C-alpha positions, -999 to 999 in steps of 0.1 A, spaced: -168 -66 35 -161 -102 40 -124 -106 25 -99 -80 17 -69 -88 -5 -44 -60 2 -10 -60 -19 19 -34 -26 24 -22 -61 48 -39 -83 85 -25 -83 85 10 -98 109 28 -118 119 46 -85 121 16 -67 149 7 -91 166 41 -89 166 38 -52 148 71 -48 119 77 -21 85 92 -37 54 103 -17 36 127 -43 16 110 -67 21 135 -95 59 126 -96 54 88 -98 70 74 -128 50 40 -127 61 5 -129 94 -8 -142 94 -39 -165 97 -63 -137 68 -42 -119 48 -51 -147 56 -92 -145 47 -89 -111 14 -73 -117 10 -101 -141 18 -128 -114 -6 -112 -91 -31 -118 -115 -25 -152 -118 -28 -155 -81 -60 -138 -82 -76 -156 -111 -98 -179 -90 -110 -153 -67 -142 -131 -75 -132 -95 -68 -163 -71 -61 -142 -38 -58 -108 -26 -64 -96 3 -38 -64 20 -49 -39 47 -39 -38 79 -63 -4 68 -71 1 56 -109 24 25 -99 -6 13 -76 -33 18 -103 -11 4 -130 -4 -27 -108 -42 -31 -104 -50 -26 -137 -27 -54 -148 -39 -76 -120 -74 -75 -132 -68 -72 -169 -98 -83 -185 -123 -81 -156 -149 -56 -151 -144 -45 -116 -158 -12 -102 -127 9 -86 -126 33 -61 -95 57 -52 -87 62 -20 -63 90 -12 -61 79 24 -39 47 9 -13 68 -3 22 65 4 39 84 30 42 124 26 78 126 30 80 164 21 116 175 16 127 142 11 110 138 -23 133 121 -48 161 117 -21 179 82 -21 164 54 -1 195 55 25 186 93 29 152 85 38 164 55 63 186 79 77 163 105 87 137 77 98 164 61 122 173 95 139 135 108 144 107 92 164 77 81 144 56 110 157 79 137 140 68 147 106 90 144 77 103 181 67 74 197 50 54 164 53 36 140 79 47 118 104 45 80 105 19 79 131 -1 106 113 2 84 81 -6 52 105 -40 70 114 -46 78 76 -42 42 68 -67 27 96 -92 55 85 -88 41 51 -89 5 61 -120 16 83 -137 27 48 -131 -7 33 -145 -26 64 -176 -5 57 -183 -15 23 -211 -36 11 -192 -56 -17 -177 -89 -3 -144 -94 -19 -123 -63 -22 -86 -60 -36 -66 -28 -23 -37 -18 -41 -15 6 -21 19 9 -8 46 -10 14 40 11 45 2 7 48 6 -33 38 32 -35 64 14 -16 93 -18 -36 83 -1 -72 86 17 -65 118 -15 -48 134 -33 -75 124 -11 -101 140 -9 -81 174 26 -68 171 38 -43 194 52 -22 168 38 -16 133 72 -20 117 77 -56 128 80 -84 125 71 -83 89 91 -54 73 99 -57 39 67 -65 22 72 -82 -15 60 -64 -46 24 -73 -59 23 -102 -30 -15 -106 -19 -21 -107 20 -55 -118 27 -76 -104 56 -110 -113 68 -133 -87 84 -120 -95 120 -82 -91 109 -88 -61 91 -106 -47 122 -75 -56 142 -54 -38 119 -75 -7 122 -79 -7 159 
């Protein structure tokens, strides 16, 4: 891999409803605005030859990728390692409920019935390491806010994966060369 372009999915119907979702089977796909955002991502990628798409199992990520690469014949790989955080019993709860739980617990404590943010970070690092090992030169990765945030901050050398970049915009490309993605993995 020479270049990885990593993007969060477009706005989802669950984003609009203010609900959290960590189970791909319960995803409701993109909102109307999310489809527009995915189309804008297509414009941003129009001049870039994409050799491979790597996408999470979530319909919102797959729909974003399909719209962003419309009309292109790009091989794709689904990597569950890029799935959103497994939030267990918080599935379908409000974003406020999620944030309150997260604020009250350390990152190494699993969500009730789910995984910890630390476990998710290691899963993301493993997925990005698989991307790094690919032979394709330019790879588009479409996944979720947290794996994008963690990669951006780790590659920049931040002491915390949650900052300084925190709010990752929908369908916005972040570009990593091999060294930058390697820093994110490490």
